[in-house]
C-alpha positions in Angstrom: -42.8 106.1 74.0 -42.8 107.1 70.1 -39.9 104.8 69.2 -41.0 102.0 71.2 -44.6 102.2 69.3 -42.6 102.5 65.8 -40.7 99.5 66.6 -43.4 97.5 67.7 -45.5 98.3 64.8 -42.7 97.7 62.1 -42.3 94.1 63.8 -46.0 93.8 63.6 -45.7 94.4 59.6 -42.7 92.6 59.0 -43.5 89.2 61.0 -45.6 87.5 58.5 -44.8 84.2 59.7 -44.0 84.3 63.6 -44.2 80.6 63.2 -40.6 81.1 61.8 -39.4 82.5 64.8 -39.8 79.0 66.5 -36.6 77.4 67.8 -34.5 80.2 66.8 -32.8 81.8 69.8 -31.3 85.3 70.6 -27.9 85.8 70.1 -25.5 88.9 70.4 -23.8 90.6 67.4 -21.3 88.5 66.6 -21.6 86.2 69.7 -22.3 82.5 69.7 -26.1 81.7 70.6 -27.2 81.8 74.1 -27.2 78.1 75.5 -28.8 79.3 78.6 -31.9 81.0 77.2 -34.9 78.5 77.0 -37.0 81.5 75.0 -37.1 81.0 71.4 -38.0 84.3 69.4 -41.3 83.3 68.6 -42.1 83.1 72.3 -40.5 86.6 72.7 -42.4 87.5 70.1 -45.4 87.2 71.3 -44.4 88.7 74.6 -43.6 92.0 73.0 -47.0 92.1 71.1 -48.6 91.2 75.0 -46.6 94.2 76.1 -47.5 96.3 73.5 -51.2 96.0 74.5 -50.3 96.1 78.1 -48.6 99.4 77.6 -51.5 100.9 75.2 -54.1 99.7 77.9 -52.1 101.2 80.7 -51.9 104.6 79.2 -56.0 104.7 78.1 -56.4 103.7 81.8 -54.0 106.3 83.2 -55.8 108.8 81.1 -58.9 107.7 82.6 -57.7 108.0 86.1 -58.2 111.3 87.5 -58.0 112.4 91.1 -61.5 113.1 92.7 -61.4 116.2 95.1 -61.5 113.9 98.1 -58.3 112.0 96.9 -56.7 115.4 96.6 -57.7 116.5 99.9 -56.3 113.5 101.6 -52.8 113.4 99.8 -52.4 117.0 100.9 -53.6 116.5 104.3 -51.1 113.7 104.9 -47.9 115.6 103.4 -47.8 112.8 100.6 -46.7 115.3 98.3 -43.5 116.3 100.2 -41.6 113.5 97.7 -44.0 113.6 95.1 -41.6 114.8 92.6 -39.0 112.5 93.3 -41.5 109.4 93.2 -42.4 110.9 90.0 -38.8 111.2 88.4 -38.0 107.7 89.7 -41.0 105.9 87.7 -40.4 107.9 84.9 -36.9 107.0 84.7 -38.2 103.6 85.4 -40.5 103.3 82.7 -38.0 105.2 80.0 -35.4 102.2 80.7 -38.1 99.6 80.3 -39.4 101.3 76.9 -35.8 101.6 75.7 -35.1 97.6 76.4 -38.4 96.9 75.0 -37.7 99.1 71.7 -33.9 97.2 71.7 -35.5 93.7 71.7 -38.3 94.6 69.2 -36.0 95.7 66.4 -33.2 92.9 67.2 -36.5 90.4 66.8 -37.3 92.0 63.4 -33.6 92.6 62.6 -33.3 88.7 63.0 -36.4 87.7 61.4 -35.6 89.4 58.2 -32.1 87.5 58.4 -34.2 84.4 58.4 -36.2 85.4 55.6 -33.2 86.0 53.6 -31.7 82.9 54.2 -34.8 81.2 53.2 -34.5 83.3 49.7 -31.0 82.3 49.6 -31.6 78.8 49.7 -34.4 78.6 47.4 -32.5 80.4 44.9 -29.6 77.9 45.0 -32.3 75.0 44.9 -33.7 76.6 42.0 -30.6 77.2 40.1 
């Protein structure tokens, strides 16, 4: 979780001009651009920022939700806790996979943005020489 928040914070700090990401499509390291991808990095940037807000709100609302005594009594009466550990494990693993993917996407976007800035700086240096 901390890695994800750290990566998104770094992305938000580094990507000062998100519009530079318009029309730039993601690509694998050392591979040609993905011709099938219809989402440019600007749209991914917007999505990653929105996802961060959703994760933060989800964590805040999950912390606010504590089961009432009647909910607990009902759950125990119905035997719903028989596979509770298994269900929690399944969801935690799923959440961990999603956060890992979001972290990778965020880091890749930040790296690509830095490359774009380097290209702009190089072209400005060449044109001023």
